[in-house]
C-alpha positions in Angstrom: -6.5 157.2 227.0 -7.2 160.9 226.6 -9.0 161.1 229.9 -6.3 159.1 231.7 -3.6 161.5 230.3 -5.6 164.6 231.5 -6.2 163.0 234.9 -2.5 162.4 235.4 -1.6 165.9 234.3 -4.2 167.2 236.8 -2.7 165.0 239.5 0.8 166.3 238.7 -0.5 170.0 238.8 -2.3 169.3 242.1 0.8 167.7 243.6 2.9 170.7 242.6 0.3 173.1 244.0 0.3 171.3 247.3 4.1 171.4 247.6 4.4 175.1 246.6 7.4 176.7 245.0 8.9 177.9 248.3 9.6 174.4 249.5 11.7 173.3 246.5 14.9 174.4 244.9 14.0 177.0 242.3 15.7 175.2 239.4 13.8 172.0 240.2 10.6 173.9 240.5 11.1 175.6 237.2 11.9 172.3 235.5 8.7 170.7 236.9 6.5 173.6 235.7 8.3 173.5 232.3 7.6 169.7 232.0 4.0 170.2 233.0 3.4 172.8 230.3 5.2 170.7 227.7 3.0 167.7 228.5 -0.1 169.9 228.4 0.7 171.2 224.9 -0.8 168.3 222.9 -4.1 168.6 224.8 -4.4 172.4 225.1 -2.1 173.9 222.5 -3.1 177.6 222.8 -3.2 177.9 226.6 0.1 175.9 226.8 1.7 178.3 224.2 0.7 181.3 226.4 2.0 179.6 229.5 5.2 178.8 227.7 5.8 182.4 226.6 5.1 184.0 230.0 8.6 183.2 231.5 10.2 184.5 228.3 10.7 181.5 226.0 10.9 182.7 222.4 10.7 179.4 220.5 7.3 177.9 220.3 6.3 175.2 222.7 5.6 172.7 219.9 9.3 172.9 218.7 10.6 171.7 222.1 11.7 168.2 222.9 9.4 166.0 225.0 10.5 165.6 228.7 12.9 162.7 229.1 12.0 159.7 231.3 14.5 158.8 234.0 13.7 155.3 235.5 16.0 156.0 238.4 13.8 158.9 239.5 10.6 157.0 239.0 11.8 154.0 241.0 10.0 153.5 244.3 12.2 153.3 247.3 9.9 151.0 249.2 7.4 148.3 248.3 4.9 146.0 250.0 6.5 142.7 250.7 3.8 139.9 250.7 4.3 137.5 253.5 2.8 134.0 253.0 2.5 130.9 255.2 2.0 127.8 253.1 1.3 129.8 250.0 -1.5 131.9 251.6 -1.0 135.6 252.1 -1.0 136.5 255.8 0.5 140.0 255.8 2.0 142.8 253.8 5.0 144.7 255.1 6.4 148.0 253.7 10.1 147.5 253.2 13.1 148.9 251.3 13.8 147.8 247.8 17.2 146.5 248.8 16.0 144.2 251.6 17.9 140.9 251.9 16.4 137.5 252.5 17.6 137.5 256.1 16.2 140.9 256.8 12.9 140.0 255.2 12.7 136.8 257.2 13.4 138.5 260.6 10.9 141.3 259.8 8.2 138.9 258.7 8.6 136.6 261.7 7.9 139.6 264.0 4.5 140.1 262.4 1.6 139.0 264.7 -0.4 137.7 261.7 2.4 135.5 260.6 3.2 134.3 264.2 -0.5 133.3 264.6 -0.3 130.9 261.6 3.2 129.6 262.4 2.5 129.0 266.0 5.5 127.3 267.6 6.5 125.6 264.3 9.8 126.4 262.6 9.4 126.7 258.8 10.7 123.7 256.9 11.5 125.9 254.0 11.6 129.6 253.2 11.0 130.9 249.7 12.1 134.4 249.0 11.4 136.2 245.8 13.3 139.5 245.8 11.0 142.6 245.7 7.9 140.4 245.8 7.3 138.0 248.6 8.5 135.6 251.3 6.7 132.3 251.9 7.2 130.2 255.0 6.4 126.5 254.4 5.4 124.6 257.5 4.0 121.2 258.1 0.3 121.3 258.6 -1.0 119.1 261.2 
C-alpha cells in the first residue's frame, strides 16, 4: 500500500508539473500544491514540513486537516459504453455519463462492428444498463 500511495503522489506531482501554474487560476493552483504537501507529510514528514513553511504557514503541517474528498469533482464525465450483440461484446464507445437509452441505441447502431453482427436484422430486444452497457438481442440463424 505504501508503494501505491507514493506512486499516486508522484503521478499527481507530475500532472501538476505538466500543467504548470500559469495555466490555472492561482487559488486553485495553491490549493492543489497545499493538498499535495499535506498528503506527502505522512511519508516524508521533514521535507513536507519545510515545504509547508516556505509559503509562510506558521502552524505545523501535522496539525492540519487532511484534504477533503469531493465525489462530484472525482466523477468522470464520460465512460466506455460496452456494446453487445447477443451477450457478446462487439464494441466500446466513449459516451457522456448522462446518455439516455435512445441516444445509446442510435450511437451503437452506427458502429461498424455492431452493424457487422446485426446485418439486416432488427433487434428483438434491447437491454440497456445505464452507465454500463447496451445489448442487442437478435435471432441467430
